[in-house]
C-alpha positions as a Python dict, from the first residue, in 0.01 Angstrom:
ca = {
    (1, 'M'): (0, 0, 0),
    (2, 'N'): (99, 302, 209),
    (3, 'T'): (-109, 481, 471),
    (4, 'M'): (-98, 844, 573),
    (5, 'F'): (-282, 947, 888),
    (6, 'C'): (-301, 1308, 1000),
    (7, 'N'): (-490, 1551, 1220),
    (8, 'V'): (-628, 1847, 1031),
    (9, 'T'): (-779, 2178, 1140),
    (10, 'G'): (-1035, 2369, 939),
    (11, 'M'): (-1273, 2085, 852),
    (12, 'Q'): (-1593, 2204, 1013),
    (13, 'N'): (-1872, 2067, 795),
    (14, 'N'): (-1958, 1820, 521),
    (15, 'E'): (-1871, 2076, 254),
    (16, 'G'): (-1510, 2088, 372),
    (17, 'K'): (-1504, 1711, 401),
    (18, 'T'): (-1626, 1671, 43),
    (19, 'Q'): (-1380, 1935, -83),
    (20, 'I'): (-1072, 1765, 61),
    (21, 'K'): (-1191, 1416, -34),
    (22, 'N'): (-1246, 1520, -396),
    (23, 'A'): (-907, 1694, -413),
    (24, 'L'): (-722, 1391, -275),
    (25, 'N'): (-905, 1148, -502),
    (26, 'K'): (-771, 1338, -806),
    (27, 'I'): (-416, 1235, -716),
    (28, 'K'): (-304, 931, -914),
    (29, 'G'): (-229, 646, -675),
    (30, 'V'): (-481, 740, -404),
    (31, 'N'): (-699, 436, -335),
    (32, 'E'): (-912, 539, -40),
    (33, 'V'): (-973, 851, 168),
    (34, 'G'): (-1134, 822, 512),
    (35, 'I'): (-1230, 1140, 695),
    (36, 'N'): (-1350, 1160, 1054),
    (37, 'L'): (-1506, 1504, 1078),
    (38, 'P'): (-1569, 1513, 1458),
    (39, 'Q'): (-1209, 1412, 1534),
    (40, 'G'): (-1057, 1615, 1249),
    (41, 'T'): (-858, 1324, 1107),
    (42, 'I'): (-783, 1200, 758),
    (43, 'E'): (-657, 854, 666),
    (44, 'I'): (-535, 800, 310),
    (45, 'Q'): (-448, 466, 151),
    (46, 'Y'): (-218, 519, -148),
    (47, 'N'): (37, 363, -381),
    (48, 'D'): (294, 501, -622),
    (49, 'P'): (307, 743, -795),
    (50, 'A'): (140, 935, -506),
    (51, 'T'): (381, 1060, -241),
    (52, 'I'): (327, 1176, 115),
    (53, 'H'): (463, 1518, 14),
    (54, 'E'): (206, 1546, -265),
    (55, 'L'): (-76, 1445, -27),
    (56, 'R'): (30, 1701, 234),
    (57, 'N'): (50, 1975, -28),
    (58, 'C'): (-297, 1886, -154),
    (59, 'I'): (-446, 1911, 196),
    (60, 'E'): (-275, 2241, 271),
    (61, 'H'): (-355, 2396, -68),
    (62, 'S'): (-719, 2304, -13),
    (63, 'G'): (-724, 2544, 281),
    (64, 'F'): (-669, 2305, 571),
    (65, 'E'): (-381, 2286, 817),
    (66, 'I'): (-206, 1965, 915),
    (67, 'L'): (-117, 1944, 1284),
    (68, 'Y'): (231, 1798, 1330),
}
């Protein structure tokens, strides 16, 4: 199992948290999504066929920005 951990801006309330969690859970291969709203972090546990590129695109297309 792979893990992606990232800091994200734009998550300010539970609505945003639910939005990104639902979007990520639609990706085949995503097993678990953990979101820490106060810290602005997302941790994703995933397997193939999900890719880190696909997960990043999903987050960014949902209206959030990943801090690199």
